[in-house]
C-alpha positions as CSV (number, residue, x, y, z in Angstrom):
1,M,257.3,194.5,-44.8
2,T,259.6,196.7,-42.3
3,T,258.8,198.0,-39.1
4,G,259.1,201.4,-37.6
5,G,262.5,200.5,-36.7
6,G,263.7,199.3,-40.4
7,L,263.5,195.7,-39.3
8,Q,261.9,193.1,-41.7
9,T,258.4,192.1,-40.5
10,K,257.9,188.4,-40.7
11,I,254.5,187.6,-42.1
12,I,252.8,184.3,-41.3
13,P,249.7,183.7,-43.6
14,V,246.9,181.9,-41.6
15,F,244.3,180.0,-43.5
16,V,241.1,179.7,-40.6
17,V,239.1,176.5,-42.0
18,L,235.4,177.1,-40.9
19,P,233.6,173.5,-41.0
20,P,229.7,173.3,-41.1
21,Q,228.2,174.6,-37.8
22,T,231.5,176.1,-36.9
23,L,231.6,176.6,-33.3
24,L,232.3,180.7,-33.3
25,L,234.0,180.6,-29.9
26,D,236.8,178.0,-31.6
27,V,237.3,180.8,-34.2
28,A,236.5,184.3,-32.1
29,G,238.8,183.3,-29.3
30,P,242.2,182.2,-31.1
31,L,241.7,185.0,-33.8
32,E,241.2,187.5,-30.9
33,V,244.4,186.3,-30.0
34,L,246.1,186.8,-33.2
35,R,244.6,190.3,-33.8
36,Y,245.9,191.5,-30.6
37,A,249.5,189.9,-31.2
38,N,249.5,191.9,-34.6
39,E,248.7,195.0,-32.5
40,Q,251.1,194.5,-29.8
41,Q,254.3,194.0,-31.6
42,D,255.6,194.4,-35.3
43,A,258.3,191.7,-35.8
44,V,255.4,189.1,-36.8
45,R,252.4,189.8,-38.3
46,F,249.6,187.2,-38.5
47,D,247.8,187.5,-42.2
48,C,244.4,185.7,-41.7
49,K,241.8,184.6,-44.3
50,Y,238.6,182.7,-43.4
51,V,238.1,180.1,-46.0
52,A,235.6,177.4,-46.3
53,A,234.0,174.8,-48.8
54,A,231.1,177.0,-49.3
55,K,230.6,180.6,-49.4
56,T,228.4,181.0,-46.7
57,Q,228.8,178.8,-43.5
58,T,226.4,177.9,-40.7
59,T,227.5,178.2,-36.9
60,T,226.1,176.2,-33.8
61,I,224.4,179.5,-32.7
62,G,222.4,180.2,-36.1
63,L,224.7,182.9,-37.2
64,L,225.7,183.0,-40.9
65,L,229.1,183.5,-41.9
66,S,229.2,184.9,-45.1
67,E,231.8,186.1,-48.3
68,L,234.0,183.7,-46.9
69,E,236.9,182.8,-49.2
70,A,237.1,179.7,-51.1
71,L,239.8,176.9,-50.3
72,P,242.8,177.9,-51.9
73,E,244.5,175.5,-54.7
74,A,247.8,175.5,-53.0
75,L,249.4,176.8,-49.7
76,P,252.2,179.5,-49.5
77,E,255.2,178.7,-47.5
78,N,255.2,178.3,-44.0
79,A,251.5,178.8,-43.9
80,M,249.4,178.2,-40.8
81,V,246.0,176.5,-41.1
82,L,243.8,176.7,-38.5
83,I,240.9,174.3,-38.1
84,S,237.9,175.3,-36.3
85,G,235.5,172.9,-34.3
86,G,232.0,172.0,-35.2
87,S,229.1,170.0,-34.2
88,L,230.1,166.4,-33.9
89,M,230.5,164.2,-36.7
90,E,227.3,161.9,-36.1
91,T,224.7,164.6,-35.1
92,M,225.4,166.2,-39.0
93,Q,223.4,166.0,-42.1
94,A,224.6,164.0,-44.9
95,G,225.4,167.1,-46.8
96,S,227.1,168.6,-43.8
97,K,229.3,165.4,-43.4
98,R,230.5,165.7,-47.2
99,E,231.7,169.2,-46.7
100,R,234.1,167.7,-43.9
101,R,235.1,165.2,-45.9
102,D,236.2,167.7,-48.7
103,L,237.8,169.8,-46.1
104,A,240.1,166.7,-45.3
105,A,240.7,166.0,-48.8
106,W,241.9,169.5,-49.4
107,L,243.8,169.4,-46.4
108,R,245.3,166.2,-47.8
109,R,246.2,167.7,-51.0
110,T,247.7,171.3,-49.8
111,V,249.1,170.7,-46.5
112,R,253.2,171.1,-47.2
113,D,256.0,169.9,-45.2
114,D,256.4,173.9,-43.9
115,T,252.8,173.9,-43.1
116,T,251.8,174.4,-39.2
117,V,248.4,172.7,-38.5
118,V,246.3,173.8,-35.7
119,S,243.0,172.2,-34.7
120,I,240.7,173.9,-32.3
121,C,238.5,171.3,-30.2
122,S,236.8,169.1,-32.8
123,G,238.8,170.5,-35.7
124,A,241.2,167.5,-34.7
125,L,238.9,165.2,-36.5
126,I,238.8,166.8,-39.8
127,A,242.9,167.2,-39.5
128,A,242.8,163.3,-38.4
129,E,240.6,162.4,-41.4
130,A,243.4,163.9,-43.7
131,G,246.2,162.0,-41.9
132,V,248.1,165.1,-40.9
133,F,248.3,164.0,-37.3
134,D,249.8,160.4,-38.2
135,G,252.7,159.8,-36.5
136,H,252.2,162.8,-34.1
137,Q,250.7,163.4,-30.7
138,C,247.1,165.2,-30.6
139,T,244.0,165.8,-28.5
140,T,240.7,167.1,-28.7
141,H,237.4,167.7,-26.9
142,A,236.9,165.1,-24.3
143,D,233.5,163.9,-26.3
144,C,235.4,163.4,-29.4
145,M,238.7,161.1,-28.1
146,G,236.8,157.8,-29.3
147,E,236.0,158.9,-32.6
148,L,239.7,160.9,-33.1
149,R,241.1,157.4,-32.1
150,R,239.0,155.5,-34.6
151,I,239.8,158.0,-37.4
152,A,243.6,158.6,-37.0
153,P,245.0,154.8,-35.9
154,L,248.5,156.2,-36.6
155,A,248.1,159.2,-34.2
156,Q,249.0,159.0,-30.5
157,V,245.8,160.7,-29.0
158,L,246.6,162.1,-25.5
159,D,243.9,162.4,-22.9
160,N,243.7,165.3,-20.3
161,R,245.0,168.0,-21.9
162,L,244.4,171.6,-22.7
163,F,246.4,171.5,-25.9
164,V,249.4,169.4,-27.7
165,E,252.2,170.6,-29.6
166,D,254.6,168.0,-31.9
167,N,256.6,169.8,-34.1
168,R,254.3,171.9,-36.4
169,R,251.0,169.9,-35.3
170,F,249.0,171.7,-32.7
171,S,245.8,170.7,-31.2
172,S,243.6,171.8,-28.5
173,A,240.9,170.2,-26.2
174,G,237.5,172.1,-25.9
175,I,236.6,175.1,-26.9
176,S,237.9,177.9,-24.8
177,T,241.3,175.9,-24.9
178,G,242.0,177.2,-28.3
179,I,242.7,180.6,-26.3
180,D,245.3,179.0,-24.3
181,L,247.1,177.1,-27.5
182,L,247.0,180.7,-29.5
183,L,248.7,182.3,-26.7
184,H,251.4,179.6,-26.5
185,I,251.7,179.9,-30.3
186,V,252.1,183.7,-30.0
187,S,254.7,183.1,-27.0
188,S,256.7,180.7,-29.1
189,L,256.4,183.1,-32.2
190,T,256.9,186.6,-30.6
191,S,258.0,186.5,-26.9
192,P,256.4,185.3,-23.7
193,V,255.9,189.2,-22.8
194,I,253.7,189.6,-25.7
195,A,251.5,186.7,-24.9
196,A,251.4,188.0,-21.2
197,R,250.1,191.2,-22.5
198,I,247.5,189.9,-24.6
199,A,246.2,187.7,-21.6
200,Q,246.1,190.5,-19.6
201,I,244.2,192.5,-22.2
202,M,241.8,189.7,-22.7
203,V,240.9,189.2,-19.0
204,I,242.4,185.6,-19.0
205,Y,244.8,183.4,-17.2
206,I,247.2,181.2,-19.0
207,R,246.6,177.7,-18.2
208,R,248.4,174.6,-17.9
209,T,247.9,171.2,-16.5
210,A,250.6,169.0,-15.0
211,N,251.1,167.3,-18.5
212,D,250.9,170.4,-21.0
213,P,253.8,172.1,-22.8
214,Q,255.6,174.0,-19.7
215,I,254.8,178.0,-19.7
216,S,257.9,180.0,-20.7
217,P,259.9,180.8,-17.4
218,W,259.6,184.6,-18.5
219,L,255.8,184.0,-18.2
220,S,256.0,183.0,-14.1
221,G,254.0,185.4,-11.9
222,R,251.6,186.4,-14.7
223,N,248.6,184.9,-13.8
224,H,247.0,187.9,-12.7
225,I,245.3,190.7,-14.2
226,H,246.5,194.0,-11.7
227,P,247.6,196.6,-14.5
228,S,250.3,198.4,-12.4
229,V,251.7,195.1,-11.2
230,H,252.0,194.1,-14.8
231,K,253.5,197.6,-15.5
232,A,256.6,196.7,-13.2
233,Q,257.1,193.1,-14.5
234,D,257.4,194.4,-18.1
235,A,260.0,197.0,-17.1
236,I,261.8,193.9,-15.4
237,V,261.5,191.6,-18.1
238,A,262.7,194.3,-20.7
239,D,266.0,194.5,-19.3
240,P,266.5,192.3,-16.2
241,A,270.2,193.3,-15.9
242,A,269.2,196.7,-15.1
243,E,270.0,198.2,-11.7
244,W,266.4,198.1,-10.5
245,S,265.3,199.8,-7.4
246,L,261.8,200.0,-5.8
247,G,261.5,203.4,-6.1
248,T,262.0,203.3,-10.3
249,L,259.5,200.4,-10.5
250,A,257.0,202.2,-8.2
251,K,257.3,205.3,-10.7
252,A,256.7,202.9,-13.8
253,A,254.0,201.3,-12.1
254,H,252.2,205.1,-10.9
255,L,252.3,203.6,-7.6
256,S,253.9,204.3,-3.8
257,E,256.7,202.0,-3.1
258,R,255.0,200.5,0.1
259,H,251.7,199.9,-2.4
260,L,253.8,198.2,-5.0
261,S,255.6,196.1,-2.6
262,R,252.1,194.8,-1.1
263,L,250.3,194.6,-4.3
264,F,253.2,192.8,-5.9
265,R,253.5,189.9,-3.7
266,E,249.4,189.5,-3.3
267,H,249.5,189.3,-7.0
268,T,252.4,187.2,-8.0
269,G,253.4,185.2,-4.8
270,V,256.7,186.8,-4.6
271,S,258.4,189.7,-3.5
272,V,259.6,192.4,-5.9
273,V,263.2,191.5,-5.5
274,D,262.8,187.8,-5.8
275,Y,261.1,188.4,-8.8
276,I,263.9,190.5,-10.5
277,N,266.5,187.6,-9.5
278,L,264.4,185.2,-11.5
279,M,264.1,187.1,-14.6
280,R,267.8,187.6,-14.2
281,V,268.2,183.6,-13.9
282,N,266.0,183.4,-16.9
283,L,268.6,185.8,-18.8
284,A,271.5,183.8,-17.5
285,R,270.0,180.5,-18.6
286,D,269.3,182.0,-22.3
287,I,273.1,183.5,-22.4
288,L,274.5,180.0,-21.1
289,S,272.3,178.0,-23.9
290,H,273.2,180.5,-26.6
291,S,277.2,181.3,-25.7
292,R,280.5,180.2,-24.9
293,L,281.0,183.1,-22.2
294,D,282.4,182.2,-18.9
295,M,280.4,182.4,-16.0
296,E,281.6,185.7,-14.7
297,A,280.8,187.5,-18.2
298,V,277.4,185.6,-17.8
299,A,276.6,186.8,-14.3
300,E,277.6,190.4,-15.3
301,R,275.5,190.5,-18.3
302,S,272.4,189.0,-16.5
303,G,272.6,191.3,-13.5
304,F,274.5,189.6,-11.0
305,A,277.6,191.1,-9.1
306,S,279.5,187.9,-9.3
307,A,279.5,184.3,-11.0
308,R,279.2,183.3,-7.0
309,H,276.0,185.6,-6.6
310,L,274.4,183.7,-9.9
311,R,275.2,180.4,-8.6
312,R,273.5,181.2,-5.3
313,V,270.5,182.6,-7.0
314,W,270.3,179.9,-9.3
315,Q,270.3,177.1,-6.9
316,Q,266.8,178.7,-5.6
317,H,265.3,177.8,-8.9
318,H,266.9,174.9,-10.2
319,D,268.4,171.6,-9.5
320,E,270.6,171.3,-12.2
321,P,273.9,173.7,-12.1
322,P,274.1,176.3,-14.9
323,S,276.6,174.3,-16.8
324,F,274.0,171.6,-17.3
325,Y,271.9,174.3,-19.7
326,R,275.5,174.8,-21.6
327,T,275.7,170.8,-21.9
328,L,272.1,170.8,-23.5
329,S,272.7,173.6,-26.1
330,S,276.6,171.7,-27.2
């Protein structure tokens, strides 16, 4: 599949596994993130299918999910399997428990080395029973921690996390954290700007605790829902090295210069100039990590007047010198 610009679109097959007594928010929230990701960009397309051990599935709120696809005999290359949460195992009827074991057995048979496994809430228990978290870090809802440790003694179960990423194994805590996790995944597979745009559309904050994976530095200052400020930020992030003036950005945001300055600081906590400099530092860091250009060339490409100017602004955001990031990439 090609985009409008002639570039190849990467198709990611996503199999959404629905257990008995599915928690709808575990499905609807994360899948809305993927739907918006498909709408907001063309580089990656998430091709989602809803699968279950039965053609009709129950939910915790009494709504029936019907016409579901059967569990495939094999998974395609580079597929993503997203396992929704449901009612806790010990509260399930015998038939539902058996269905969960069938799902775990299917995972055990079909997950490949290149498969990405994503569990939402208590969906981690199904993944754990299949052994896919063995040797990996993972998390789940606080009420399921003891059960997860019992089922997966070879996994490193982590408390007090919104979500955990360990190579191709992703797991989230309770219910709404599935949205946080999918925003993180979309940010990694498309771009932080797309993730920020989706969060804005869904009117949610991009959350982290101290122990969660770091937010991309490109998402700094995005934890707000003001559309005009986001427009100015989108313009800056799209081309940090451009010669931005307050007037140009105010025009992009459809605001007066004075109004933009006030709103920008109110909603991001920094001035427009400081935000531009931070995005230029992010660009310089990326260039340093992926090239052998000297510091003057890096400074020029990232919008700074000189290497000295770059270093001076860099020190405001990083304890390590620019050379540290070049060492990491070599």
